[in-house]
CHARMM-style PDB file with segment names, atoms N, HN, CA, C and O in Angstrom:
ATOM      1  N   MET     1       0.845  -1.174   0.000  1.00  0.00      PROA
ATOM      2  CA  MET     1       0.000   0.000   0.000  1.00  0.00      PROA
ATOM      3  C   MET     1       0.891   1.238   0.000  1.00  0.00      PROA
ATOM      4  O   MET     1       1.924   1.290   0.668  1.00  0.00      PROA
ATOM      5  N   GLN     2       0.468   2.206  -0.751  1.00  0.00      PROA
ATOM      6  HN  GLN     2      -0.371   2.164  -1.294  1.00  0.00      PROA
ATOM      7  CA  GLN     2       1.188   3.470  -0.794  1.00  0.00      PROA
ATOM      8  C   GLN     2       0.203   4.609  -0.641  1.00  0.00      PROA
ATOM      9  O   GLN     2      -0.997   4.432  -0.854  1.00  0.00      PROA
ATOM     10  N   GLY     3       0.691   5.750  -0.281  1.00  0.00      PROA
ATOM     11  HN  GLY     3       1.666   5.893  -0.108  1.00  0.00      PROA
ATOM     12  CA  GLY     3      -0.172   6.908  -0.151  1.00  0.00      PROA
ATOM     13  C   GLY     3      -0.596   7.145   1.273  1.00  0.00      PROA
ATOM     14  O   GLY     3       0.117   6.802   2.216  1.00  0.00      PROA
ATOM     15  N   ARG     4      -1.759   7.734   1.422  1.00  0.00      PROA
ATOM     16  HN  ARG     4      -2.338   8.013   0.656  1.00  0.00      PROA
ATOM     17  CA  ARG     4      -2.219   8.138   2.751  1.00  0.00      PROA
ATOM     18  C   ARG     4      -3.198   7.155   3.381  1.00  0.00      PROA
ATOM     19  O   ARG     4      -3.888   7.512   4.336  1.00  0.00      PROA
ATOM     20  N   ALA     5      -3.274   5.970   2.889  1.00  0.00      PROA
ATOM     21  HN  ALA     5      -2.714   5.681   2.113  1.00  0.00      PROA
ATOM     22  CA  ALA     5      -4.214   4.981   3.434  1.00  0.00      PROA
ATOM     23  C   ALA     5      -3.737   4.481   4.795  1.00  0.00      PROA
ATOM     24  O   ALA     5      -2.547   4.248   5.005  1.00  0.00      PROA
ATOM     25  N   ASP     6      -4.684   4.321   5.708  1.00  0.00      PROA
ATOM     26  HN  ASP     6      -5.651   4.509   5.538  1.00  0.00      PROA
ATOM     27  CA  ASP     6      -4.380   3.772   7.029  1.00  0.00      PROA
ATOM     28  C   ASP     6      -4.532   2.258   7.051  1.00  0.00      PROA
ATOM     29  O   ASP     6      -3.966   1.571   7.901  1.00  0.00      PROA
ATOM     30  N   LYS     7      -5.310   1.754   6.099  1.00  0.00      PROA
ATOM     31  HN  LYS     7      -5.770   2.313   5.408  1.00  0.00      PROA
ATOM     32  CA  LYS     7      -5.652   0.338   6.114  1.00  0.00      PROA
ATOM     33  C   LYS     7      -5.985  -0.113   4.704  1.00  0.00      PROA
ATOM     34  O   LYS     7      -6.470   0.668   3.884  1.00  0.00      PROA
ATOM     35  N   GLY     8      -5.720  -1.384   4.432  1.00  0.00      PROA
ATOM     36  HN  GLY     8      -5.326  -2.019   5.097  1.00  0.00      PROA
ATOM     37  CA  GLY     8      -6.068  -1.962   3.137  1.00  0.00      PROA
ATOM     38  C   GLY     8      -7.268  -2.897   3.278  1.00  0.00      PROA
ATOM     39  O   GLY     8      -7.630  -3.310   4.380  1.00  0.00      PROA
ATOM     40  N   LEU     9      -7.870  -3.218   2.141  1.00  0.00      PROA
ATOM     41  HN  LEU     9      -7.576  -2.883   1.246  1.00  0.00      PROA
ATOM     42  CA  LEU     9      -9.029  -4.102   2.132  1.00  0.00      PROA
ATOM     43  C   LEU     9      -8.966  -4.980   0.888  1.00  0.00      PROA
ATOM     44  O   LEU     9      -8.870  -4.479  -0.232  1.00  0.00      PROA
ATOM     45  N   PHE    10      -9.022  -6.293   1.094  1.00  0.00      PROA
ATOM     46  HN  PHE    10      -9.100  -6.700   2.004  1.00  0.00      PROA
ATOM     47  CA  PHE    10      -9.107  -7.242  -0.002  1.00  0.00      PROA
ATOM     48  C   PHE    10     -10.396  -8.032   0.151  1.00  0.00      PROA
ATOM     49  O   PHE    10     -10.695  -8.550   1.227  1.00  0.00      PROA
ATOM     50  N   ILE    11     -11.163  -8.120  -0.941  1.00  0.00      PROA
ATOM     51  HN  ILE    11     -10.921  -7.699  -1.815  1.00  0.00      PROA
ATOM     52  CA  ILE    11     -12.416  -8.872  -0.945  1.00  0.00      PROA
ATOM     53  C   ILE    11     -12.337  -9.937  -2.030  1.00  0.00      PROA
ATOM     54  O   ILE    11     -11.922  -9.660  -3.156  1.00  0.00      PROA
ATOM     55  N   THR    12     -12.738 -11.153  -1.685  1.00  0.00      PROA
ATOM     56  HN  THR    12     -13.075 -11.378  -0.771  1.00  0.00      PROA
ATOM     57  CA  THR    12     -12.781 -12.232  -2.662  1.00  0.00      PROA
ATOM     58  C   THR    12     -14.060 -13.038  -2.467  1.00  0.00      PROA
ATOM     59  O   THR    12     -14.626 -13.072  -1.374  1.00  0.00      PROA
ATOM     60  N   THR    13     -14.503 -13.677  -3.527  1.00  0.00      PROA
ATOM     61  HN  THR    13     -14.044 -13.650  -4.415  1.00  0.00      PROA
ATOM     62  CA  THR    13     -15.644 -14.582  -3.398  1.00  0.00      PROA
ATOM     63  C   THR    13     -15.181 -15.967  -2.968  1.00  0.00      PROA
ATOM     64  O   THR    13     -15.998 -16.842  -2.681  1.00  0.00      PROA
ATOM     65  N   GLY    14     -13.878 -16.160  -2.924  1.00  0.00      PROA
ATOM     66  HN  GLY    14     -13.214 -15.449  -3.157  1.00  0.00      PROA
ATOM     67  CA  GLY    14     -13.312 -17.440  -2.524  1.00  0.00      PROA
ATOM     68  C   GLY    14     -12.783 -17.413  -1.103  1.00  0.00      PROA
ATOM     69  O   GLY    14     -13.391 -16.819  -0.213  1.00  0.00      PROA
ATOM     70  N   LYS    15     -11.660 -18.053  -0.902  1.00  0.00      PROA
ATOM     71  HN  LYS    15     -11.167 -18.535  -1.626  1.00  0.00      PROA
ATOM     72  CA  LYS    15     -11.005 -18.147   0.413  1.00  0.00      PROA
ATOM     73  C   LYS    15      -9.600 -17.576   0.311  1.00  0.00      PROA
ATOM     74  O   LYS    15      -9.003 -17.561  -0.765  1.00  0.00      PROA
ATOM     75  N   PHE    16      -9.077 -17.106   1.439  1.00  0.00      PROA
ATOM     76  HN  PHE    16      -9.562 -17.118   2.313  1.00  0.00      PROA
ATOM     77  CA  PHE    16      -7.700 -16.637   1.500  1.00  0.00      PROA
ATOM     78  C   PHE    16      -6.800 -17.770   1.988  1.00  0.00      PROA
ATOM     79  O   PHE    16      -7.196 -18.566   2.839  1.00  0.00      PROA
ATOM     80  N   THR    17      -5.613 -17.833   1.453  1.00  0.00      PROA
ATOM     81  HN  THR    17      -5.291 -17.186   0.762  1.00  0.00      PROA
ATOM     82  CA  THR    17      -4.662 -18.848   1.893  1.00  0.00      PROA
ATOM     83  C   THR    17      -4.129 -18.476   3.272  1.00  0.00      PROA
ATOM     84  O   THR    17      -4.253 -17.336   3.720  1.00  0.00      PROA
ATOM     85  N   ARG    18      -3.546 -19.446   3.921  1.00  0.00      PROA
ATOM     86  HN  ARG    18      -3.446 -20.373   3.557  1.00  0.00      PROA
ATOM     87  CA  ARG    18      -2.932 -19.214   5.235  1.00  0.00      PROA
ATOM     88  C   ARG    18      -1.837 -18.153   5.126  1.00  0.00      PROA
ATOM     89  O   ARG    18      -1.692 -17.313   6.014  1.00  0.00      PROA
ATOM     90  N   ASP    19      -1.068 -18.191   4.036  1.00  0.00      PROA
ATOM     91  HN  ASP    19      -1.186 -18.873   3.314  1.00  0.00      PROA
ATOM     92  CA  ASP    19      -0.002 -17.201   3.842  1.00  0.00      PROA
ATOM     93  C   ASP    19      -0.559 -15.794   3.644  1.00  0.00      PROA
ATOM     94  O   ASP    19       0.022 -14.823   4.128  1.00  0.00      PROA
ATOM     95  N   ALA    20      -1.681 -15.680   2.937  1.00  0.00      PROA
ATOM     96  HN  ALA    20      -2.154 -16.469   2.544  1.00  0.00      PROA
ATOM     97  CA  ALA    20      -2.302 -14.364   2.734  1.00  0.00      PROA
ATOM     98  C   ALA    20      -2.777 -13.791   4.065  1.00  0.00      PROA
ATOM     99  O   ALA    20      -2.605 -12.602   4.331  1.00  0.00      PROA
ATOM    100  N   ILE    21      -3.370 -14.631   4.890  1.00  0.00      PROA
ATOM    101  HN  ILE    21      -3.510 -15.597   4.674  1.00  0.00      PROA
ATOM    102  CA  ILE    21      -3.838 -14.189   6.205  1.00  0.00      PROA
ATOM    103  C   ILE    21      -2.656 -13.775   7.076  1.00  0.00      PROA
ATOM    104  O   ILE    21      -2.718 -12.770   7.785  1.00  0.00      PROA
ATOM    105  N   LYS    22      -1.584 -14.553   7.016  1.00  0.00      PROA
ATOM    106  HN  LYS    22      -1.533 -15.369   6.440  1.00  0.00      PROA
ATOM    107  CA  LYS    22      -0.378 -14.243   7.782  1.00  0.00      PROA
ATOM    108  C   LYS    22       0.214 -12.906   7.352  1.00  0.00      PROA
ATOM    109  O   LYS    22       0.608 -12.102   8.197  1.00  0.00      PROA
ATOM    110  N   GLU    23       0.277 -12.664   6.056  1.00  0.00      PROA
ATOM    111  HN  GLU    23      -0.043 -13.317   5.370  1.00  0.00      PROA
ATOM    112  CA  GLU    23       0.825 -11.406   5.533  1.00  0.00      PROA
ATOM    113  C   GLU    23      -0.055 -10.213   5.913  1.00  0.00      PROA
ATOM    114  O   GLU    23       0.450  -9.127   6.198  1.00  0.00      PROA
ATOM    115  N   ALA    24      -1.355 -10.421   5.913  1.00  0.00      PROA
ATOM    116  HN  ALA    24      -1.765 -11.303   5.681  1.00  0.00      PROA
ATOM    117  CA  ALA    24      -2.279  -9.322   6.233  1.00  0.00      PROA
ATOM    118  C   ALA    24      -2.171  -8.897   7.689  1.00  0.00      PROA
ATOM    119  O   ALA    24      -2.532  -7.771   8.033  1.00  0.00      PROA
ATOM    120  N   THR    25      -1.683  -9.776   8.541  1.00  0.00      PROA
ATOM    121  HN  THR    25      -1.390 -10.691   8.261  1.00  0.00      PROA
ATOM    122  CA  THR    25      -1.584  -9.471   9.965  1.00  0.00      PROA
ATOM    123  C   THR    25      -0.141  -9.394  10.445  1.00  0.00      PROA
ATOM    124  O   THR    25       0.123  -9.428  11.647  1.00  0.00      PROA
ATOM    125  N   ARG    26       0.787  -9.291   9.507  1.00  0.00      PROA
ATOM    126  HN  ARG    26       0.573  -9.264   8.531  1.00  0.00      PROA
ATOM    127  CA  ARG    26       2.217  -9.266   9.845  1.00  0.00      PROA
ATOM    128  C   ARG    26       2.565  -8.013  10.637  1.00  0.00      PROA
ATOM    129  O   ARG    26       2.122  -6.915  10.302  1.00  0.00      PROA
ATOM    130  N   ASP    27       3.365  -8.184  11.694  1.00  0.00      PROA
ATOM    131  HN  ASP    27       3.725  -9.077  11.966  1.00  0.00      PROA
ATOM    132  CA  ASP    27       3.832  -7.057  12.499  1.00  0.00      PROA
ATOM    133  C   ASP    27       4.641  -6.091  11.639  1.00  0.00      PROA
ATOM    134  O   ASP    27       5.484  -6.510  10.846  1.00  0.00      PROA
ATOM    135  N   GLY    28       4.379  -4.812  11.801  1.00  0.00      PROA
ATOM    136  HN  GLY    28       3.694  -4.472  12.445  1.00  0.00      PROA
ATOM    137  CA  GLY    28       5.120  -3.786  11.080  1.00  0.00      PROA
ATOM    138  C   GLY    28       4.516  -3.411   9.739  1.00  0.00      PROA
ATOM    139  O   GLY    28       4.888  -2.391   9.158  1.00  0.00      PROA
ATOM    140  N   ALA    29       3.597  -4.214   9.241  1.00  0.00      PROA
ATOM    141  HN  ALA    29       3.295  -5.042   9.713  1.00  0.00      PROA
ATOM    142  CA  ALA    29       2.955  -3.924   7.956  1.00  0.00      PROA
ATOM    143  C   ALA    29       1.651  -3.173   8.216  1.00  0.00      PROA
ATOM    144  O   ALA    29       1.039  -3.340   9.271  1.00  0.00      PROA
ATOM    145  N   PRO    30       1.222  -2.341   7.255  1.00  0.00      PROA
ATOM    146  CA  PRO    30      -0.075  -1.678   7.430  1.00  0.00      PROA
ATOM    147  C   PRO    30      -1.176  -2.732   7.532  1.00  0.00      PROA
ATOM    148  O   PRO    30      -1.118  -3.751   6.842  1.00  0.00      PROA
ATOM    149  N   PRO    31      -2.176  -2.503   8.378  1.00  0.00      PROA
ATOM    150  CA  PRO    31      -3.243  -3.495   8.531  1.00  0.00      PROA
ATOM    151  C   PRO    31      -4.053  -3.656   7.248  1.00  0.00      PROA
ATOM    152  O   PRO    31      -4.332  -2.688   6.541  1.00  0.00      PROA
ATOM    153  N   ILE    32      -4.420  -4.895   6.970  1.00  0.00      PROA
ATOM    154  HN  ILE    32      -4.193  -5.682   7.544  1.00  0.00      PROA
ATOM    155  CA  ILE    32      -5.232  -5.212   5.794  1.00  0.00      PROA
ATOM    156  C   ILE    32      -6.401  -6.074   6.251  1.00  0.00      PROA
ATOM    157  O   ILE    32      -6.198  -7.138   6.837  1.00  0.00      PROA
ATOM    158  N   ASP    33      -7.612  -5.624   5.989  1.00  0.00      PROA
ATOM    159  HN  ASP    33      -7.777  -4.760   5.513  1.00  0.00      PROA
ATOM    160  CA  ASP    33      -8.794  -6.425   6.282  1.00  0.00      PROA
ATOM    161  C   ASP    33      -9.047  -7.374   5.120  1.00  0.00      PROA
ATOM    162  O   ASP    33      -8.991  -6.980   3.955  1.00  0.00      PROA
ATOM    163  N   LEU    34      -9.324  -8.620   5.450  1.00  0.00      PROA
ATOM    164  HN  LEU    34      -9.370  -8.940   6.397  1.00  0.00      PROA
ATOM    165  CA  LEU    34      -9.615  -9.635   4.437  1.00  0.00      PROA
ATOM    166  C   LEU    34     -11.068 -10.060   4.570  1.00  0.00      PROA
ATOM    167  O   LEU    34     -11.512 -10.441   5.653  1.00  0.00      PROA
ATOM    168  N   ILE    35     -11.806  -9.995   3.477  1.00  0.00      PROA
ATOM    169  HN  ILE    35     -11.446  -9.685   2.597  1.00  0.00      PROA
ATOM    170  CA  ILE    35     -13.198 -10.426   3.466  1.00  0.00      PROA
ATOM    171  C   ILE    35     -13.321 -11.543   2.436  1.00  0.00      PROA
ATOM    172  O   ILE    35     -13.203 -11.314   1.232  1.00  0.00      PROA
ATOM    173  N   ASP    36     -13.560 -12.763   2.934  1.00  0.00      PROA
ATOM    174  HN  ASP    36     -13.655 -12.949   3.912  1.00  0.00      PROA
ATOM    175  CA  ASP    36     -13.709 -13.906   2.026  1.00  0.00      PROA
ATOM    176  C   ASP    36     -15.164 -14.061   1.613  1.00  0.00      PROA
ATOM    177  O   ASP    36     -16.021 -13.282   2.028  1.00  0.00      PROA
ATOM    178  N   GLY    37     -15.436 -15.060   0.800  1.00  0.00      PROA
ATOM    179  HN  GLY    37     -14.739 -15.693   0.462  1.00  0.00      PROA
ATOM    180  CA  GLY    37     -16.772 -15.259   0.264  1.00  0.00      PROA
ATOM    181  C   GLY    37     -17.840 -15.433   1.329  1.00  0.00      PROA
ATOM    182  O   GLY    37     -18.933 -14.881   1.202  1.00  0.00      PROA
ATOM    183  N   ASP    38     -17.540 -16.195   2.380  1.00  0.00      PROA
ATOM    184  HN  ASP    38     -16.652 -16.643   2.483  1.00  0.00      PROA
ATOM    185  CA  ASP    38     -18.518 -16.420   3.441  1.00  0.00      PROA
ATOM    186  C   ASP    38     -18.852 -15.115   4.168  1.00  0.00      PROA
ATOM    187  O   ASP    38     -20.020 -14.806   4.401  1.00  0.00      PROA
ATOM    188  N   LEU    39     -17.810 -14.354   4.524  1.00  0.00      PROA
ATOM    189  HN  LEU    39     -16.861 -14.605   4.335  1.00  0.00      PROA
ATOM    190  CA  LEU    39     -18.035 -13.093   5.217  1.00  0.00      PROA
ATOM    191  C   LEU    39     -18.725 -12.088   4.301  1.00  0.00      PROA
ATOM    192  O   LEU    39     -19.566 -11.311   4.752  1.00  0.00      PROA
ATOM    193  N   LEU    40     -18.375 -12.102   3.021  1.00  0.00      PROA
ATOM    194  HN  LEU    40     -17.691 -12.734   2.655  1.00  0.00      PROA
ATOM    195  CA  LEU    40     -19.026 -11.213   2.062  1.00  0.00      PROA
ATOM    196  C   LEU    40     -20.526 -11.485   2.014  1.00  0.00      PROA
ATOM    197  O   LEU    40     -21.329 -10.552   2.032  1.00  0.00      PROA
ATOM    198  N   CYS    41     -20.903 -12.747   1.953  1.00  0.00      PROA
ATOM    199  HN  CYS    41     -20.251 -13.506   1.939  1.00  0.00      PROA
ATOM    200  CA  CYS    41     -22.324 -13.111   1.945  1.00  0.00      PROA
ATOM    201  C   CYS    41     -23.014 -12.654   3.218  1.00  0.00      PROA
ATOM    202  O   CYS    41     -24.126 -12.129   3.164  1.00  0.00      PROA
ATOM    203  N   GLU    42     -22.373 -12.844   4.359  1.00  0.00      PROA
ATOM    204  HN  GLU    42     -21.470 -13.270   4.403  1.00  0.00      PROA
ATOM    205  CA  GLU    42     -22.956 -12.415   5.632  1.00  0.00      PROA
ATOM    206  C   GLU    42     -23.169 -10.907   5.660  1.00  0.00      PROA
ATOM    207  O   GLU    42     -24.208 -10.437   6.124  1.00  0.00      PROA
ATOM    208  N   LYS    43     -22.194 -10.145   5.166  1.00  0.00      PROA
ATOM    209  HN  LYS    43     -21.350 -10.527   4.789  1.00  0.00      PROA
ATOM    210  CA  LYS    43     -22.313  -8.683   5.160  1.00  0.00      PROA
ATOM    211  C   LYS    43     -23.402  -8.222   4.193  1.00  0.00      PROA
ATOM    212  O   LYS    43     -24.128  -7.275   4.496  1.00  0.00      PROA
ATOM    213  N   LEU    44     -23.528  -8.869   3.041  1.00  0.00      PROA
ATOM    214  HN  LEU    44     -22.938  -9.638   2.794  1.00  0.00      PROA
ATOM    215  CA  LEU    44     -24.590  -8.520   2.097  1.00  0.00      PROA
ATOM    216  C   LEU    44     -25.954  -8.756   2.732  1.00  0.00      PROA
ATOM    217  O   LEU    44     -26.867  -7.946   2.570  1.00  0.00      PROA
ATOM    218  N   LYS    45     -26.095  -9.876   3.461  1.00  0.00      PROA
ATOM    219  HN  LYS    45     -25.354 -10.534   3.593  1.00  0.00      PROA
ATOM    220  CA  LYS    45     -27.358 -10.149   4.149  1.00  0.00      PROA
ATOM    221  C   LYS    45     -27.578  -9.158   5.290  1.00  0.00      PROA
ATOM    222  O   LYS    45     -28.681  -8.637   5.454  1.00  0.00      PROA
ATOM    223  N   GLU    46     -26.549  -8.900   6.069  1.00  0.00      PROA
ATOM    224  HN  GLU    46     -25.653  -9.323   5.936  1.00  0.00      PROA
ATOM    225  CA  GLU    46     -26.664  -8.010   7.230  1.00  0.00      PROA
ATOM    226  C   GLU    46     -27.159  -6.618   6.839  1.00  0.00      PROA
ATOM    227  O   GLU    46     -27.990  -6.030   7.530  1.00  0.00      PROA
ATOM    228  N   PHE    47     -26.646  -6.104   5.734  1.00  0.00      PROA
ATOM    229  HN  PHE    47     -25.970  -6.582   5.173  1.00  0.00      PROA
ATOM    230  CA  PHE    47     -26.994  -4.749   5.307  1.00  0.00      PROA
ATOM    231  C   PHE    47     -28.020  -4.721   4.165  1.00  0.00      PROA
ATOM    232  O   PHE    47     -28.294  -3.664   3.596  1.00  0.00      PROA
ATOM    233  N   SER    48     -28.582  -5.889   3.837  1.00  0.00      PROA
ATOM    234  HN  SER    48     -28.360  -6.747   4.299  1.00  0.00      PROA
ATOM    235  CA  SER    48     -29.585  -6.019   2.762  1.00  0.00      PROA
ATOM    236  C   SER    48     -29.104  -5.365   1.466  1.00  0.00      PROA
ATOM    237  O   SER    48     -29.818  -4.566   0.859  1.00  0.00      PROA
ATOM    238  N   LEU    49     -27.913  -5.706   1.064  1.00  0.00      PROA
ATOM    239  HN  LEU    49     -27.333  -6.355   1.558  1.00  0.00      PROA
ATOM    240  CA  LEU    49     -27.325  -5.155  -0.153  1.00  0.00      PROA
ATOM    241  C   LEU    49     -27.500  -6.141  -1.304  1.00  0.00      PROA
ATOM    242  O   LEU    49     -26.687  -7.049  -1.481  1.00  0.00      PROA
ATOM    243  N   GLY    50     -28.551  -5.962  -2.073  1.00  0.00      PROA
ATOM    244  HN  GLY    50     -29.211  -5.225  -1.929  1.00  0.00      PROA
ATOM    245  CA  GLY    50     -28.780  -6.787  -3.249  1.00  0.00      PROA
ATOM    246  C   GLY    50     -29.293  -8.184  -2.969  1.00  0.00      PROA
ATOM    247  O   GLY    50     -29.379  -9.007  -3.881  1.00  0.00      PROA
ATOM    248  N   VAL    51     -29.633  -8.464  -1.728  1.00  0.00      PROA
ATOM    249  HN  VAL    51     -29.563  -7.796  -0.987  1.00  0.00      PROA
ATOM    250  CA  VAL    51     -30.147  -9.789  -1.387  1.00  0.00      PROA
ATOM    251  C   VAL    51     -31.377  -9.652  -0.497  1.00  0.00      PROA
ATOM    252  O   VAL    51     -31.567  -8.635   0.169  1.00  0.00      PROA
ATOM    253  N   LYS    52     -32.202 -10.684  -0.497  1.00  0.00      PROA
ATOM    254  HN  LYS    52     -32.048 -11.510  -1.039  1.00  0.00      PROA
ATOM    255  CA  LYS    52     -33.383 -10.738   0.351  1.00  0.00      PROA
ATOM    256  C   LYS    52     -33.375 -12.090   1.044  1.00  0.00      PROA
ATOM    257  O   LYS    52     -33.218 -13.123   0.392  1.00  0.00      PROA
ATOM    258  N   THR    53     -33.539 -12.093   2.346  1.00  0.00      PROA
ATOM    259  HN  THR    53     -33.666 -11.255   2.876  1.00  0.00      PROA
ATOM    260  CA  THR    53     -33.524 -13.324   3.122  1.00  0.00      PROA
ATOM    261  C   THR    53     -34.946 -13.662   3.552  1.00  0.00      PROA
ATOM    262  O   THR    53     -35.668 -12.809   4.068  1.00  0.00      PROA
ATOM    263  N   GLU    54     -35.339 -14.915   3.336  1.00  0.00      PROA
ATOM    264  HN  GLU    54     -34.753 -15.608   2.916  1.00  0.00      PROA
ATOM    265  CA  GLU    54     -36.656 -15.383   3.740  1.00  0.00      PROA
ATOM    266  C   GLU    54     -36.496 -16.669   4.534  1.00  0.00      PROA
ATOM    267  O   GLU    54     -35.716 -17.548   4.167  1.00  0.00      PROA
ATOM    268  N   LEU    55     -37.240 -16.767   5.619  1.00  0.00      PROA
ATOM    269  HN  LEU    55     -37.874 -16.053   5.917  1.00  0.00      PROA
ATOM    270  CA  LEU    55     -37.305 -18.009   6.381  1.00  0.00      PROA
ATOM    271  C   LEU    55     -38.624 -18.671   6.026  1.00  0.00      PROA
ATOM    272  O   LEU    55     -39.691 -18.079   6.188  1.00  0.00      PROA
ATOM    273  N   ILE    56     -38.546 -19.893   5.546  1.00  0.00      PROA
ATOM    274  HN  ILE    56     -37.679 -20.374   5.415  1.00  0.00      PROA
ATOM    275  CA  ILE    56     -39.738 -20.597   5.077  1.00  0.00      PROA
ATOM    276  C   ILE    56     -39.932 -21.858   5.901  1.00  0.00      PROA
ATOM    277  O   ILE    56     -39.017 -22.668   6.043  1.00  0.00      PROA
ATOM    278  N   GLU    57     -41.146 -22.016   6.448  1.00  0.00      PROA
ATOM    279  HN  GLU    57     -41.889 -21.358   6.332  1.00  0.00      PROA
ATOM    280  CA  GLU    57     -41.495 -23.227   7.177  1.00  0.00      PROA
ATOM    281  C   GLU    57     -42.211 -24.170   6.216  1.00  0.00      PROA
ATOM    282  O   GLU    57     -43.159 -23.769   5.541  1.00  0.00      PROA
ATOM    283  N   GLU    58     -41.767 -25.402   6.153  1.00  0.00      PROA
ATOM    284  HN  GLU    58     -40.996 -25.728   6.701  1.00  0.00      PROA
ATOM    285  CA  GLU    58     -42.382 -26.397   5.276  1.00  0.00      PROA
ATOM    286  C   GLU    58     -43.021 -27.475   6.138  1.00  0.00      PROA
ATOM    287  O   GLU    58     -42.354 -28.091   6.968  1.00  0.00      PROA
ATOM    288  N   VAL    59     -44.307 -27.701   5.940  1.00  0.00      PROA
ATOM    289  HN  VAL    59     -44.850 -27.201   5.265  1.00  0.00      PROA
ATOM    290  CA  VAL    59     -45.043 -28.721   6.683  1.00  0.00      PROA
ATOM    291  C   VAL    59     -45.405 -29.837   5.717  1.00  0.00      PROA
ATOM    292  O   VAL    59     -45.943 -29.587   4.638  1.00  0.00      PROA
ATOM    293  N   THR    60     -45.108 -31.059   6.105  1.00  0.00      PROA
ATOM    294  HN  THR    60     -44.671 -31.263   6.981  1.00  0.00      PROA
ATOM    295  CA  THR    60     -45.396 -32.223   5.276  1.00  0.00      PROA
ATOM    296  C   THR    60     -46.367 -33.125   6.019  1.00  0.00      PROA
ATOM    297  O   THR    60     -46.205 -33.364   7.216  1.00  0.00      PROA
ATOM    298  N   ILE    61     -47.367 -33.623   5.324  1.00  0.00      PROA
ATOM    299  HN  ILE    61     -47.499 -33.429   4.352  1.00  0.00      PROA
ATOM    300  CA  ILE    61     -48.358 -34.512   5.919  1.00  0.00      PROA
ATOM    301  C   ILE    61     -47.864 -35.951   5.819  1.00  0.00      PROA
ATOM    302  O   ILE    61     -47.355 -36.384   4.786  1.00  0.00      PROA
ATOM    303  N   ASN    62     -48.029 -36.677   6.921  1.00  0.00      PROA
ATOM    304  HN  ASN    62     -48.442 -36.325   7.761  1.00  0.00      PROA
ATOM    305  CA  ASN    62     -47.672 -38.086   6.971  1.00  0.00      PROA
ATOM    306  C   ASN    62     -48.971 -38.893   6.859  1.00  0.00      PROA
ATOM    307  O   ASN    62     -49.639 -39.119   7.868  1.00  0.00      PROA
ATOM    308  N   PRO    63     -49.339 -39.332   5.644  1.00  0.00      PROA
ATOM    309  CA  PRO    63     -50.613 -40.042   5.451  1.00  0.00      PROA
ATOM    310  C   PRO    63     -50.730 -41.310   6.275  1.00  0.00      PROA
ATOM    311  O   PRO    63     -51.834 -41.660   6.691  1.00  0.00      PROA
ATOM    312  N   GLU    64     -49.638 -42.010   6.524  1.00  0.00      PROA
ATOM    313  HN  GLU    64     -48.741 -41.726   6.186  1.00  0.00      PROA
ATOM    314  CA  GLU    64     -49.684 -43.254   7.297  1.00  0.00      PROA
ATOM    315  C   GLU    64     -50.202 -43.008   8.712  1.00  0.00      PROA
ATOM    316  O   GLU    64     -50.924 -43.845   9.253  1.00  0.00      PROA
ATOM    317  N   TRP    65     -49.854 -41.897   9.307  1.00  0.00      PROA
ATOM    318  HN  TRP    65     -49.268 -41.217   8.867  1.00  0.00      PROA
ATOM    319  CA  TRP    65     -50.309 -41.581  10.650  1.00  0.00      PROA
ATOM    320  C   TRP    65     -51.835 -41.415  10.677  1.00  0.00      PROA
ATOM    321  O   TRP    65     -52.508 -41.888  11.592  1.00  0.00      PROA
ATOM    322  N   PHE    66     -52.355 -40.742   9.669  1.00  0.00      PROA
ATOM    323  HN  PHE    66     -51.808 -40.357   8.925  1.00  0.00      PROA
ATOM    324  CA  PHE    66     -53.803 -40.493   9.605  1.00  0.00      PROA
ATOM    325  C   PHE    66     -54.581 -41.769   9.291  1.00  0.00      PROA
ATOM    326  O   PHE    66     -55.725 -41.916   9.720  1.00  0.00      PROA
ATOM    327  N   GLU    67     -53.972 -42.689   8.549  1.00  0.00      PROA
ATOM    328  HN  GLU    67     -53.042 -42.569   8.200  1.00  0.00      PROA
ATOM    329  CA  GLU    67     -54.652 -43.947   8.231  1.00  0.00      PROA
ATOM    330  C   GLU    67     -54.837 -44.826   9.473  1.00  0.00      PROA
ATOM    331  O   GLU    67     -55.736 -45.666   9.507  1.00  0.00      PROA
ATOM    332  N   LYS    68     -54.006 -44.640  10.472  1.00  0.00      PROA
ATOM    333  HN  LYS    68     -53.275 -43.958  10.444  1.00  0.00      PROA
ATOM    334  CA  LYS    68     -54.089 -45.443  11.698  1.00  0.00      PROA
ATOM    335  C   LYS    68     -55.111 -44.921  12.685  1.00  0.00      PROA
ATOM    336  O   LYS    68     -55.376 -45.573  13.695  1.00  0.00      PROA
ATOM    337  N   ILE    69     -55.686 -43.777  12.425  1.00  0.00      PROA
ATOM    338  HN  ILE    69     -55.472 -43.247  11.605  1.00  0.00      PROA
ATOM    339  CA  ILE    69     -56.650 -43.178  13.362  1.00  0.00      PROA
ATOM    340  C   ILE    69     -57.990 -43.888  13.259  1.00  0.00      PROA
ATOM    341  OT1 ILE    69     -58.933 -43.532  13.965  1.00  0.00      PROA
TER     342      ILE     69
END
C-alpha cells in the first residue's frame, strides 16, 4: 500500500490462503482487512445489499399416521 491509506481491504468470493492471512496481519505492515466469500455473503445479508432473506417453514403430511386413526 502506498499513499495516505491507514488500512487496506481485499475482498474475494473465494477463500484466503494461510499465507495471505499471515501477511495481512504481519507485524510492522499496514493493517489489511480480508473479506472472504462467506463473510461477504454475511455482510450482504446483514446490510440487505442486493439480497433478500426469507425463512420458510415447510409442513409435510404423513398419510400413514392419519390412516391409523
